[in-house]
N, C-alpha and C positions, 0 to 999 in steps of 0.2 A: 567609279560610281559606287563606292562602298557605302553601305548604310547599316542601320541597326540590325537587331535580331530578326531573322526571317522566319515565318511560320510554315511555309510550304515550298516556295521556290528556292533555288540556290542562287547565289550571287551571279554565277555564270549565266543562268537563265535570264535573270533580270538584265544583265549587260547585253545579252544576245538580242533580247526584244528591242531594246533602244537602238542597237546597231543595225539590225536587219529589218525591223518593222513588223516581225511576226515571230512566233515561237511555238513549237509543239511541246506539249506537256504530256509525258507518257502516263498511261494507265490512270487517267484522271477519274474515270468512272469504272465501276465494277461491271462484270459481264451481266449480272442481274439487272443493274440499272439500265444498261444499254438495251437488254431484252425487253424491259418494261417500256422504254421509249419507243422501240420499234413496234412492239405489239399494239401500243396505243395509237401509233401513227397508222397502222394498217386498219385498226378498228374505226378510226375517224374517216378513212377512205371509204370503208364499207357503209358508213352512215351518211355519206354524201347524198343529199336530196336534189336530184337533177330537176325534179318537177318545178321547184320554186327558185331555181338558180338563173341569174341573168346571162349565163354563158360568158362571164367576164374572163378574158384571157390576159395572161401576164406576158410582157415582152420587155427585153432590156434594150431595145433599139432607141436611139436618140430621137427618132422621128415618128415614133408610134407609141403612145403612152396609154397606160391605164388611167382613167380619170372619172369613172362613174361613182355614184354614191356607195355602191357595194364595196368598192375599194377604199374610198376616202373615209368611210366610217368603220373600218375593220380594226382599228388600233386596240380596241378592248374586246374583240370578238374572235370567234373561230370561223373563218371564211375560206372558201375554196377558189383558187385561181387556175385556169386551164392553160395547157400548152397551146401555143399558136397553131400547131399542126394537128391538134386533136379535134378541131371543129371543122366540118366540111362546108362546102358552099351552100348546102341546104339547111345549115344551122344545126345539124345533128352531129353527135360525137362519132368519130371515125374508129373508135375502139372502146373497150370496156371502161367504165368510169374510173376504176382504180388505176388504169394506165393512162388516163387523160389529164390528171391534175398536175400542174407545175409545182404548186406549193400550197400549203395551208398556213394562214396567218390572220392577224398579226398580234393577237392577244393570248396566245397559248399559255404564257407564263402567268397571266392574270386569272384565267378562268378554268384551266385544266389542272387538277391536282398532280398529275404525273409530271408534267412539264414545270409546274411551279416548284415542286420539290428540288429539281435539279438547278433551277435558276435563282430562286429567291430564298430557299430554305436549305442551302448547301453550305456547310461550314468550311469545306475545303475551298469552294469558290470564293468565299469571303476572305479567306486567308490569302489567296492569290491576289485579290484586289488590293489588299493591304500591303502585300509584299511589292507589288508593281508600283504603287504610289503614282499611278497615272491620273487619278482623280482625287479630289477632296471629298466630295459627297455624291457618289454616283447613283444614278437612277437607271432602271432597266426599261427597254422598249423594243418594239418590233421583233417579236419572236416568230420563228417560222420553221416548218418542216419542208425542206426542199427535196423533191423526189427524183429529179433528173431522169425522166422516164425513158425506157429503152427505145432507141432509134429516133425519137422525136425530142428528147430532152435538149432544149436549145442551148447554144453557146452563150456564155456571158462574157462580153468583151472586156478588155483591159480597163480597170476602173479603180477608184478608191471609194470607201464607204462614206467619207465625210461629205460627198457631193449629193448624197441622197437624203433620206429622211432625218439623218442625225447631224445636220449642220448646226454648229454652235459657234459663238464668238467668245473666246478663241476656240479653234477646232479641238474637240475632246472625244470624238467617236472611238469606240473600241469594240471590236467584234469578237464573239465567242462562237467557234464552229466545231461541232461534235459529229464525226462520221458515225452513222448507225449501221452501215454496210461496207463491204469491200469497195474501194474506189481505185480506179486504174486510169491509165492514159486513154483507154477506149470508152470509158463510161463517164468521163467528165471530172476527173480529179482536179483539185485546185493547183494553180501555178502562181508563184510570187516572184516579184523583182526585188531582191534584198537591197535594202538601203534607199529605195525610191521614196520613202516617206520623208527623207531629209532634203530632197530636191524638187519634189513634185508639188506645184501650187494647185489649189482648187480654183479652176477658171470658170466652171459653170456648175449650176446646182439644179437638182430636181425639185420643183416647187409646185405648190397648189396655186392655180391661177384664179383670177377674179371671177372667171366664168364657171368656176367649180371644176374645171378640168385640171390636168397636170401638164407640165412641160419643163424644158430645160431653160435656164436663165443665166446669163453671164454674170460673173462676180465682179463688182466694180473694183477698179485699180489692180486687178489681177493680170499678170503677164504670162501668157502661155510659154512654156519652156521650148527652146529651139531643139529640133531633132538632134539627138546625141547618138553618133554612130556606135558608141560603146553600149547603148541600150538596144539590144536586139533580141530576137527570139531565143537565142542560146543563153541569154542571161536570166531568163525566167526559170525558176526551179520548180519542177513538177513534184508535188507531194502526194504520193500514192499511199494507199493503206491496204495492207494485205495481212489479215490476222492469222493466215495459215503459215506465214513464214516469219523468221526472225532475222531481219536485215538492218544493219546500222543505217539510220536516216529514213527508215520507212515508218509511216504513221500507222500505229496499231489501231484496231477498231475502237478501243476504249479511250483513245487519246483526246485531248482538247487542243485546238489551235487558236491562239490569241492573235488578233489581226489589228494592227494599228490603223486608225481611220484614214491615214494618208498614204499607206503603202499600196502600190499597184499590184493587183492580182486579177485572175481570170480563170475561166474553165471552158473547155471545148464542148462541142455537141456530143451527146451520148450516142455513139454509133453502134453500141453493143446490144446484146439482148438482155442485159442485166440492169436493174435499177441501181441508183446511188442515193440512198436516203441519207439525209444529214439534218441535224437540229442546229439552228443558229439563232442568236439573239445579240443585242447590242446594249452598250452602256454609254452614257454621256455624263458630264459633270452637270450639277444643278446650280441654280442661282444661290449666292451671288458670285460664284466662281466662274460660271459661264452662262451666256444668254442663249436660250433656245429660240431659233428664229421663227417668227409667226408665219413665214412663207413655207416652211416645211410642210409637205403634204400630210404627214402624220402629226396630229395635234392632241395633246392631253385634254381632258374635260374636267370640269369642277368636281364631278361625281367620281371620275376614275382618273386621278393624276398618275404620272409615272411613278412607280413604287421605288422607294429608296432601298439600297442594297445593304448598307452598313448601319449599325445602330449609332455609331459615333463618327463624325467626319474625321478625315485625316488632316492633320495640321499642315505638314510639309509634304509637297509632292516633288517628283523628279520632272524636270522639263520635258515636255512632249517632243521637243527636238533636241536630242542629246548631242553633246559635243564630243 
């Protein structure tokens, strides 16, 4: 898969991304940049106004979805979504508000200068996008800080990102995941199934329903893959991050993880006493190269369209399904 002059990535890194469906890029951000993101995340938690909050909880369950206006209109705003176990039967929080929030989203990259600098004003990131040649003319959407709160941070089951708000035709979702704290097997580090993007079809999608709620809908003409005995728990690779150690294959705190929209990944419940803050956002290709589906729960508006990442589109891209 040889290509022209690369600005940031190595050819081995590009090849690994298309082979495995994800890649870790070491030391993408400086410690000062990470500290700034972490400090701003904590500041936003402290500013959380419970008095005017509808107690909207976020869940990854296929049978229980977020679908209220607070969620559906969050694409260009900073809004707070609670852990399922953070609200008691009486409607009150079971813990301090800073330990009750599942995530903040989904317009951090649009309205907050600290997150915008990393997402839309970062020349290194633009170089990575050009080197990867995954998109012609990418736009950014759905930025979040995910907190994975101690003892209640919920598990995220095996999934790929293209079935959620980033569904396009053809599929073009690409995730960017930046750990802001140490992540381990006990506090919900990410796990990936390498190569699954080459075989996993998108069989259902998370959509905005006509009744203004959300739910999962089958994709027409998609065939669910038959269970493969070779695909088991032992094939998922746990990607931990421990800035206090130097180990080959361990994600450092300043690293960036690129996630193909079709690769299977997951994270377990946080059973530890430590948080696991991470900043994440997504990119998709824009028209005429890809069609963003009107059923996606997250929709751009005429006043706040999805922002473009590059000044000039890329003429030739690498196939999203590498041979």
